[in-house]
MARMIDO-974421 format. One record per residue: x, y, z of N, C-alpha, C in turn; residue number from 1; residue in three letters. Coordinates in nm, 3 decimals. Example, Ala and Ser with C-alpha at 12.3 -4.5 7.8 and 13.67 -1.06 7.14 Angstrom:
2
+---------+---------+---------+---------+---------+---------+---------+---------+---------+-----+------+
:     nc1 :     nc2 :     nc3 :    cac1 :    cac2 :    cac3 :     cc1 :     cc2 :     cc3 : pos : code :
+---------+---------+---------+---------+---------+---------+---------+---------+---------+-----+------+
:   1.319 :  -0.569 :   0.780 :   1.230 :  -0.450 :   0.780 :   1.320 :  -0.330 :   0.780 :   1 :  Ala :
:   1.285 :  -0.225 :   0.708 :   1.367 :  -0.106 :   0.714 :   1.290 :   0.003 :   0.787 :   2 :  Ser :
+---------+---------+---------+---------+---------+---------+---------+---------+---------+-----+------+
***
This chain:
82
+---------+---------+---------+---------+---------+---------+---------+---------+---------+-----+------+
:     nc1 :     nc2 :     nc3 :    cac1 :    cac2 :    cac3 :     cc1 :     cc2 :     cc3 : pos : code :
+---------+---------+---------+---------+---------+---------+---------+---------+---------+-----+------+
:   8.567 :  14.264 :   6.651 :   8.465 :  14.202 :   6.568 :   8.329 :  14.244 :   6.622 :   1 :  Met :
:   8.240 :  14.281 :   6.534 :   8.107 :  14.327 :   6.576 :   8.021 :  14.210 :   6.621 :   2 :  Ser :
:   7.918 :  14.242 :   6.701 :   7.825 :  14.138 :   6.748 :   7.756 :  14.072 :   6.629 :   3 :  Glu :
:   7.725 :  14.151 :   6.528 :   7.659 :  14.095 :   6.409 :   7.749 :  13.993 :   6.340 :   4 :  Arg :
:   7.878 :  14.025 :   6.330 :   7.973 :  13.932 :   6.268 :   7.985 :  13.805 :   6.350 :   5 :  Ala :
:   7.990 :  13.819 :   6.482 :   7.999 :  13.702 :   6.570 :   7.875 :  13.615 :   6.554 :   6 :  Val :
:   7.758 :  13.675 :   6.546 :   7.633 :  13.600 :   6.533 :   7.629 :  13.519 :   6.404 :   7 :  Gln :
:   7.707 :  13.559 :   6.304 :   7.708 :  13.489 :   6.176 :   7.809 :  13.375 :   6.166 :   8 :  Gly :
:   7.887 :  13.353 :   6.273 :   7.988 :  13.247 :   6.269 :   7.919 :  13.111 :   6.281 :   9 :  Ile :
:   7.942 :  13.020 :   6.185 :   7.881 :  12.888 :   6.193 :   7.952 :  12.800 :   6.297 :  10 :  Pro :
:   7.874 :  12.727 :   6.374 :   7.927 :  12.634 :   6.473 :   7.866 :  12.497 :   6.449 :  11 :  Leu :
:   7.942 :  12.392 :   6.476 :   7.890 :  12.256 :   6.465 :   7.822 :  12.219 :   6.597 :  12 :  Ala :
:   7.705 :  12.158 :   6.587 :   7.635 :  12.111 :   6.706 :   7.629 :  11.958 :   6.700 :  13 :  Ile :
:   7.653 :  11.895 :   6.814 :   7.650 :  11.749 :   6.822 :   7.533 :  11.706 :   6.909 :  14 :  Glu :
:   7.472 :  11.595 :   6.873 :   7.370 :  11.532 :   6.955 :   7.428 :  11.400 :   7.004 :  15 :  Ala :
:   7.455 :  11.391 :   7.133 :   7.521 :  11.274 :   7.191 :   7.415 :  11.180 :   7.247 :  16 :  Val :
:   7.404 :  11.061 :   7.188 :   7.300 :  10.967 :   7.233 :   7.347 :  10.882 :   7.350 :  17 :  Ile :
:   7.476 :  10.874 :   7.375 :   7.526 :  10.796 :   7.487 :   7.673 :  10.765 :   7.471 :  18 :  Gly :
:   7.727 :  10.699 :   7.573 :   7.869 :  10.665 :   7.573 :   7.888 :  10.522 :   7.619 :  19 :  Arg :
:   8.001 :  10.466 :   7.580 :   8.040 :  10.333 :   7.625 :   8.192 :  10.332 :   7.642 :  20 :  Ala :
:   8.239 :  10.252 :   7.734 :   8.384 :  10.235 :   7.753 :   8.418 :  10.092 :   7.717 :  21 :  Arg :
:   8.507 :  10.078 :   7.622 :   8.553 :   9.947 :   7.579 :   8.705 :   9.944 :   7.586 :  22 :  Leu :
:   8.758 :   9.827 :   7.609 :   8.904 :   9.812 :   7.605 :   8.948 :   9.804 :   7.459 :  23 :  Thr :
:   9.076 :   9.822 :   7.438 :   9.132 :   9.807 :   7.303 :   9.100 :   9.668 :   7.250 :  24 :  Val :
:   9.113 :   9.569 :   7.336 :   9.084 :   9.431 :   7.296 :   8.939 :   9.415 :   7.251 :  25 :  Ser :
:   8.845 :   9.473 :   7.328 :   8.703 :   9.463 :   7.291 :   8.677 :   9.533 :   7.158 :  26 :  Gln :
:   8.737 :   9.649 :   7.138 :   8.718 :   9.724 :   7.014 :   8.773 :   9.645 :   6.896 :  27 :  Ile :
:   8.888 :   9.582 :   6.915 :   8.950 :   9.507 :   6.805 :   8.869 :   9.384 :   6.765 :  28 :  Ser :
:   8.778 :   9.340 :   6.851 :   8.696 :   9.222 :   6.822 :   8.557 :   9.256 :   6.768 :  29 :  Lys :
:   8.529 :   9.384 :   6.748 :   8.397 :   9.424 :   6.697 :   8.378 :   9.380 :   6.552 :  30 :  Leu :
:   8.256 :   9.337 :   6.522 :   8.220 :   9.293 :   6.387 :   8.086 :   9.354 :   6.349 :  31 :  His :
:   8.053 :   9.356 :   6.219 :   7.919 :   9.399 :   6.178 :   7.813 :   9.317 :   6.252 :  32 :  Pro :
:   7.706 :   9.382 :   6.289 :   7.592 :   9.326 :   6.364 :   7.617 :   9.315 :   6.514 :  33 :  Asp :
:   7.738 :   9.345 :   6.565 :   7.759 :   9.352 :   6.710 :   7.684 :   9.474 :   6.764 :  34 :  Asp :
:   7.652 :   9.472 :   6.891 :   7.584 :   9.584 :   6.956 :   7.673 :   9.639 :   7.066 :  35 :  Thr :
:   7.689 :   9.770 :   7.068 :   7.761 :   9.837 :   7.176 :   7.655 :   9.897 :   7.268 :  36 :  Ile :
:   7.656 :   9.856 :   7.394 :   7.557 :   9.905 :   7.489 :   7.602 :  10.040 :   7.546 :  37 :  His :
:   7.514 :  10.138 :   7.537 :   7.545 :  10.273 :   7.583 :   7.497 :  10.293 :   7.726 :  38 :  Leu :
:   7.537 :  10.406 :   7.784 :   7.505 :  10.436 :   7.924 :   7.369 :  10.502 :   7.942 :  39 :  Asp :
:   7.284 :  10.497 :   7.842 :   7.151 :  10.558 :   7.851 :   7.046 :  10.459 :   7.808 :  40 :  Arg :
:   6.924 :  10.484 :   7.853 :   6.811 :  10.401 :   7.814 :   6.749 :  10.454 :   7.686 :  41 :  Asp :
:   6.687 :  10.365 :   7.610 :   6.616 :  10.405 :   7.489 :   6.509 :  10.508 :   7.527 :  42 :  Phe :
:   6.504 :  10.618 :   7.455 :   6.407 :  10.722 :   7.482 :   6.457 :  10.833 :   7.572 :  43 :  Gly :
:   6.573 :  10.814 :   7.637 :   6.630 :  10.921 :   7.720 :   6.666 :  11.040 :   7.631 :  44 :  Asp :
:   6.661 :  11.161 :   7.685 :   6.704 :  11.278 :   7.607 :   6.851 :  11.267 :   7.567 :  45 :  Pro :
:   6.884 :  11.329 :   7.456 :   7.023 :  11.335 :   7.410 :   7.082 :  11.469 :   7.450 :  46 :  Val :
:   7.212 :  11.473 :   7.471 :   7.280 :  11.599 :   7.501 :   7.310 :  11.672 :   7.372 :  47 :  Glu :
:   7.293 :  11.802 :   7.374 :   7.331 :  11.887 :   7.261 :   7.457 :  11.962 :   7.302 :  48 :  Leu :
:   7.562 :  11.950 :   7.220 :   7.691 :  12.009 :   7.254 :   7.740 :  12.100 :   7.141 :  49 :  Lys :
:   7.806 :  12.209 :   7.182 :   7.879 :  12.296 :   7.090 :   8.018 :  12.313 :   7.149 :  50 :  Val :
:   8.119 :  12.283 :   7.071 :   8.259 :  12.290 :   7.117 :   8.279 :  12.215 :   7.248 :  51 :  Asn :
:   8.215 :  12.099 :   7.263 :   8.232 :  12.017 :   7.382 :   8.151 :  12.059 :   7.502 :  52 :  Gly :
:   8.080 :  12.172 :   7.492 :   8.001 :  12.223 :   7.605 :   7.853 :  12.187 :   7.584 :  53 :  Met :
:   7.792 :  12.127 :   7.686 :   7.650 :  12.093 :   7.678 :   7.569 :  12.222 :   7.681 :  54 :  Val :
:   7.484 :  12.240 :   7.578 :   7.402 :  12.361 :   7.572 :   7.253 :  12.331 :   7.585 :  55 :  Ile :
:   7.218 :  12.202 :   7.586 :   7.077 :  12.168 :   7.599 :   7.054 :  12.019 :   7.586 :  56 :  Gly :
:   6.924 :  11.984 :   7.582 :   6.884 :  11.844 :   7.567 :   6.771 :  11.838 :   7.465 :  57 :  Arg :
:   6.758 :  11.724 :   7.401 :   6.652 :  11.708 :   7.303 :   6.614 :  11.563 :   7.287 :  58 :  Gly :
:   6.512 :  11.541 :   7.205 :   6.472 :  11.403 :   7.176 :   6.483 :  11.379 :   7.026 :  59 :  Glu :
:   6.520 :  11.257 :   6.992 :   6.537 :  11.221 :   6.852 :   6.400 :  11.211 :   6.786 :  60 :  Ile :
:   6.386 :  11.272 :   6.669 :   6.261 :  11.267 :   6.593 :   6.293 :  11.226 :   6.450 :  61 :  Val :
:   6.192 :  11.174 :   6.384 :   6.204 :  11.134 :   6.244 :   6.102 :  11.211 :   6.162 :  62 :  Tyr :
:   6.147 :  11.276 :   6.057 :   6.059 :  11.351 :   5.967 :   6.037 :  11.266 :   5.842 :  63 :  Asp :
:   5.919 :  11.203 :   5.836 :   5.887 :  11.114 :   5.725 :   5.892 :  11.184 :   5.590 :  64 :  Glu :
:   5.844 :  11.309 :   5.586 :   5.836 :  11.379 :   5.458 :   5.973 :  11.402 :   5.395 :  65 :  Ser :
:   6.075 :  11.422 :   5.477 :   6.209 :  11.443 :   5.422 :   6.302 :  11.325 :   5.448 :  66 :  Ser :
:   6.250 :  11.220 :   5.512 :   6.329 :  11.101 :   5.546 :   6.455 :  11.140 :   5.623 :  67 :  Asn :
:   6.440 :  11.234 :   5.717 :   6.554 :  11.285 :   5.793 :   6.534 :  11.265 :   5.943 :  68 :  Ala :
:   6.643 :  11.249 :   6.011 :   6.644 :  11.242 :   6.157 :   6.679 :  11.380 :   6.209 :  69 :  Val :
:   6.616 :  11.420 :   6.319 :   6.643 :  11.550 :   6.378 :   6.632 :  11.543 :   6.530 :  70 :  Gly :
:   6.645 :  11.657 :   6.593 :   6.635 :  11.668 :   6.739 :   6.532 :  11.775 :   6.772 :  71 :  Ile :
:   6.432 :  11.737 :   6.854 :   6.336 :  11.835 :   6.906 :   6.393 :  11.885 :   7.038 :  72 :  Arg :
:   6.410 :  12.015 :   7.051 :   6.469 :  12.074 :   7.170 :   6.374 :  12.058 :   7.289 :  73 :  Ile :
:   6.427 :  12.003 :   7.399 :   6.352 :  11.992 :   7.524 :   6.386 :  12.111 :   7.613 :  74 :  Ile :
:   6.516 :  12.136 :   7.628 :   6.559 :  12.257 :   7.700 :   6.692 :  12.303 :   7.642 :  75 :  Asp :
:   6.719 :  12.431 :   7.661 :   6.838 :  12.492 :   7.604 :   6.890 :  12.592 :   7.706 :  76 :  Ile :
:   7.022 :  12.602 :   7.721 :   7.079 :  12.693 :   7.820 :   7.059 :  12.838 :   7.777 :  77 :  Ser :
:   7.043 :  12.928 :   7.873 :   7.024 :  13.070 :   7.839 :   7.136 :  13.126 :   7.752 :  78 :  Pro :
:   7.260 :  13.081 :   7.773 :   7.371 :  13.132 :   7.693 :   7.355 :  13.094 :   7.546 :  79 :  Ile :
:   7.293 :  12.979 :   7.519 :   7.274 :  12.935 :   7.381 :   7.165 :  13.015 :   7.312 :  80 :  Ala :
:   7.081 :  13.083 :   7.388 :   6.971 :  13.160 :   7.329 :   7.012 :  13.302 :   7.294 :  81 :  Gln :
:   7.130 :  13.343 :   7.334 :   7.174 :  13.480 :   7.307 :   7.209 :  13.499 :   7.162 :  82 :  Arg :
+---------+---------+---------+---------+---------+---------+---------+---------+---------+-----+------+
***
């Protein structure tokens, strides 16, 4: 496969805002309006992942004109820039 063909392959990118560990019992008791506390503070950078591999970090932004949420890149790994 040529480099050009590889460069055109679409990949899904995930922005991970945090994690929590709950027991099955705790999960089964969740209801609307409950809050799950994550392992990060509000405003901390989010991890950017491709195929489970962290490729960078970013901050959550809101674009009023398009009413969309996005990620502003703070740093990105050199391999992700190739």
